[in-house]
C-alpha positions in Angstrom: 152.6 133.8 87.9 150.3 131.0 86.9 149.9 129.1 83.7 146.2 128.7 82.9 144.7 126.6 80.1 141.5 126.4 78.2 140.4 124.4 75.1 137.5 123.6 72.9 136.0 127.1 72.8 134.2 126.1 69.5 133.3 129.7 68.7 131.2 128.7 65.7 128.5 128.1 68.3 126.7 131.4 69.1 126.3 130.6 72.9 130.1 130.0 73.2 130.9 133.3 71.4 128.4 135.1 73.7 130.1 133.6 76.8 133.5 134.7 75.6 132.2 138.2 74.9 130.7 138.4 78.4 134.1 137.4 79.8 135.6 140.2 77.7 133.1 142.8 79.0 134.1 142.0 82.7 136.8 144.7 83.0 137.3 143.9 86.6 138.9 140.6 85.9 142.6 140.9 84.8 145.3 138.3 84.8 148.3 140.6 84.2 150.9 138.2 85.7 149.5 135.0 84.2 149.9 133.1 81.0 147.0 131.4 79.1 147.3 128.4 76.8 144.4 128.2 74.4 144.7 124.6 73.5 142.9 124.1 70.2 139.5 123.8 68.7 138.9 127.5 69.0 136.6 127.4 65.9 136.4 126.5 62.3 137.3 129.8 60.7 140.2 132.3 61.1 137.7 134.9 62.4 136.9 132.6 65.4 140.6 132.6 66.4 140.7 136.4 65.9 137.7 136.9 68.2 139.3 134.7 70.9 142.6 136.4 70.8 141.1 139.9 70.7 139.2 139.1 73.9 141.8 137.1 75.7 145.2 138.6 74.8 144.6 142.0 76.6 143.8 140.2 79.8 146.9 138.1 80.2 150.6 138.6 80.3 151.0 136.1 77.4 148.6 134.0 75.4 149.8 130.9 73.5 147.6 129.2 71.0 147.9 125.7 69.5 145.6 124.5 66.8 143.3 121.6 67.3 141.5 119.3 64.8 138.8 122.0 64.2 141.2 124.9 63.7 
């Protein structure tokens, strides 16, 4: 098991949403034993967080989110 972390997705930006969606379409990449920390600044609206968790949660054993100053 590994603990991975990302932050500052800023999904209000179209190119960032597109990159996350491309990651979500890559069905070959799975991290079933790993945990992911999403460390804030996901976006400015609740739907940005929802998009991130909808893409990321199915790929990892556990996803933990903490808000940032933009969330």
